[in-house]
N, C-alpha and C positions, 0 to 999 in steps of 0.2 A: 426242728423244723419251727419255723416262724407262723404263729397262728393268724388266722383272717379276723377282721374286724367283727364280721357277722355272718352266721349262716341263715340265709332265707330259705325257707321250705315252701315249695308252691306245689309239688306233686302229691296229689291226693292220697296216693300210696305211702308216701313219707309220712304224711300227716297221720295215716292209720298206724303206722309203726309207733308214733309218738302218743297215742292214746292209750296205751296200756298204763295202769296206775303205778306198777312197779317201774316202768321204763321213766315216767314223769317224776317220780322221787328221785331216781338216780340221775337224771339230766339236770335237775334242779342244783344238786351237790356239784356235780361236775362243771357246770356253767357258773358256779360260784368259786372256782377256782381249784377245787379239790382233785386231786389225782388219787384214784382209788383202784384197788384190786377188785377181781369178781367176787371175792369173798366179803370184802368190806361192802360192796354194793349189795350182795345178797341179804347181809345183816340189816341194812338200811330198808330194803324192800320186803324182808319176812319171807325171801326165797331161798333155796337151796342155791349153793355155788353152781351147780350145773346148769339149772334153769336159769339162773342169772347169767351166765355166760352166753345162752342162747340169745336172751335179750340183748346183751351188749353187741354181739356179732349182728344182729338185726340193725341195730342203730348204727353201726360201723357201715354196714352196707349202703345206708341212706345218706352218708356224709355228715353225720351228727356228731359222733365222737370218733376217736381213734385211739390206738394203742400207745401208750407212753414208753419211756425207756424203761430198760429192765429195772427190776427192784434190785436191792443190794443182795438178797440170796438168790436171785435167778431162778427161783421156782415158779412165780406168778408175776406176769406182766401187768402192770396198772393200765386204767383207762384215763383219758382225760377228754375234755370238750376241744372240740375242732376250731372254736373261735371264741370270742370274748362275749358273745350274746347269740341268741337263738330268736329268730322271728318267723312266724307262721304266717304265710300271706296265700291264702287260696281259698276261694269261695266259689270257684268256676264251675265245679261239678258237684251233684248231690252228695256223692261220696266224699270228697274234700270238705264240703260245708258240713256235714255230720259229725266227721272226725275232728274238725276245729272247733265245733259246739261241744264236743266232749271234754276236750283240752281245755277251754275255756271256762266251762262249768267246774272242772276240778280244780283249775287255779283259782277261781273267784271263790270257791269253797274253802281252799287253804288260806286265802288272805283273811276270810271272815273269822275262821278258826283262830288266825293269830291274834286279831282283834280281842277274842273271847279269851285267850290265854294269858294276855298282858293283864299283870297283877294291878289292882286300883291304887297301890302306892309307888307304882313304877315311876322313878324319876323322869323318864323320858316319854310320860303319857302326854305330855304338851305337844308333841310332834305328831301325834298320830292323828289322822283325819282321813276323811272320805268326802268326796266331792263328786256330786253329779250336775252337769249343766246341758242346756238344750241350746245349739247354736244353729243359725240358718246361715250355711255356707255354699257356696258353689262347690262343683266337683272339684276345681282346680284347688281351691282353698281348703277344702277337706283333705286333699293329698298333700298339701303344704302343711296343714295341721298337723297330721300325723307324723310327717317327717321331722317337723320340729320338737314334738314331744319325743321322739326316739333321740334326737340329737341333744336334748336336755338332759335325759338320763345319762346318755354316752358321756357328756361333760361331767357329771357328778361322780360316774363310775372311776375315772381317772386311772383306769388299770388296776384298781382295787379288788382284792379277790379274799377269799376266806383266809389266805396266808400271807397276804401282802397288802396290809392295812396299817394307819397309825394306831397306836395303843388306844387314844381315846374314840375310836371309832366303833360304831355298833351296826349290824346288820339291819337294813331297813328295807321292807318289802313294798313293792310298788307294783300297782296294776293299772295300766292305761288301756283304755278302749276307745276305739272311733267306730261308731255304728250308725250308719244312715238308717233313718225310720222313715215310715210312710212311703207313698209311691213316688218314683221319680218324676222330675218335671218331663213334660212332653218334649222339650227340645235337648235332652240329654241323651 
């Protein structure tokens, strides 16, 4: 089955399904191109295989992951991402907003941990960066800005995963956020 380019989650119930830390850990690996069994996912998340199976089925119900082809021994079917990337796009309801914020906080915390884990003598330290900007954009410009950021990431992804990348490539974590602040203009 051909993968979609991106899964976009807008349903607050699906966003809540993503908010569990064990699910986020597994989603991160699956959306990085890995194909994992429930047992392997359980090891990553620190759960039992049966507990992990419950979480995997919940993610499958919401169209986030799917079962992959049978493994060689046929005992346990692996799981894979349903698309090349996953985007959360819902702030419409209070439940969706709270779940989105939980996921964002966990994601931002993980990126900060990765900065802290980087050795001071790492030869790739010169490419690590964090940038924060404030822009004054119209609603249409802000939408276009967000789309262009996603397109830029997609261009650099080039279909590369943890199993299909050049030998000289290294995994790079990115965190892009577009957050309107202050009160909206009266004419919006």
